[in-house]
Residue, then its C-alpha position, 0 to 999 in steps of 0.5 A: x518170394x513167389x506165390x503161384x495160384x493155378x487154375x484148370x480152365x480152357x484158356x489159350x495162351x502163347x509161350x511167354x518167359x518173364x525174367x526179373x531181378x529189379x526191386x519193386x519194393x525194398x526188402x530181401x524177399x522174393x514173392x510170386x503169386x498164382x491162383x486156381x480159379x477162372x481167369x479175372x480180367x486183372x490177372x496175369x496168366x501163364x500156362x498151356x492151351x490144354x487147360x492148366x494155367x498159373x495166375x501169377x503175382x510177383x514181388x521182389x523186396x530187397x533188404x534195405x542195405x541191398x536196395x541200391x544194387x537191386x537185392x540178391x534174389x532173381x526168378x523167372x516165370x514161364x507158361x511153357x507146359x503147365x507153367x514154371x516158376x523159379x527162384x534163386x537167392x545169391x549167397x551174401x557172403x561173396x560180397x566179402x570178397x568184393x563179388x556182387x552176390x546177385x550176378x550169379x543168381x541172375x545169370x542162373x535164372x537167366x539160363x534157366x529160362x534159356x534152356x527151359x525147352x531144351x530137349x535134354x531138360x525134358x521138362x524136369x526141374x533137376x535137369x534144368x538146374x543142371x543145364x542152367x548151372x553148367x552154363x552160369x560163368x559168374x563168380x558166386x553162388x545161389x541157392x534155388x528152387x524150380x517148380x514145373x506144373x504138368x498139365x494134369x496137375x502134377x507139380x514137379x519140384x527141385x530144390x538146392x538150399x533154403x529157397x522154399x515152397x508151400x502149398x496152401x489149400x483151403x486155409x491150410x498148408x499141405x506141403x512144404x519144402x525143407x532147407x538143405x544146410x551143412x550147418x546154421x546159416x550155411x545152405x547147400x548151394x550151386x557155386x562157381x567153385x568145385x566145393x559147391x553142390x550140383x543138381x545131383x544134390x537137389x531134393x526132388x518131389x511131386x505134389x498133386x494139386x487141387x483146383x484153388x491151391x496156392x503155391x508160395x515160392x520164395x527165398x529164405x528171406x521170406x520163410x525165415x521172417x514170415x510164419x507159416x500162419x502168417x503166410x495163410x493169413x495174408x492169402x486169405x486176406x487178398x482178392x488176387x495173387x498180385x495183392x498177395x505178393x504186395x501185402x507180404x511186405x507188412x510182416x517182413x518189415x515188422x521183422x526187419x526192425x526186430x533184433x530177434x530176427 
């Protein structure tokens, strides 16, 4: 899960990319956080010199059965433009064919970070999915979501499958993506096979953000196991986005031992 918080401030920074797939804790959820307030000393900021930036906190929590392999989720964040965050979730069914589901999602996110500033991408999340998918050679498939923040506060989102995004404003969720599924437990997915989906199947939306909004981005492992009201509660109890990403482990672990989930 990823939670970005953004701030409209004058803050100079060089363009950076961070691509991560190794576990920081242990359960199959991916967490990133970002905030829209003046930059505290302890925060990690990505964004542009034009005044819009994201304060990012991230947490990768593999499922207990997948810890040794580092889980199947991958993500990257970048300071390009107003800030970019993307999440991919490797489809676990490939393990039945002796294929590591993480390889496809990791390569997809690596390629997305490489093509981010490509002229053909033109700071368009669906174009980025197209370029990254076309360059991915690993066998497998993954769901994915890409969010790009314009310097004027417009968040552009492209989503294929059941990775998701929430915008939280003043203690309320004001925007949610909706999962794309063929049927239960079979999401739309970018694949190495011709039968999969493509960038043309992505749901594309824009959201006008306000100062101090919080964006939560994650794989289905987050949103299937943590209710929206719990997301809001965790965010309201934390002083910064890094802490928020870490605190999501509590409801996730509680659900991992509950047979109803």
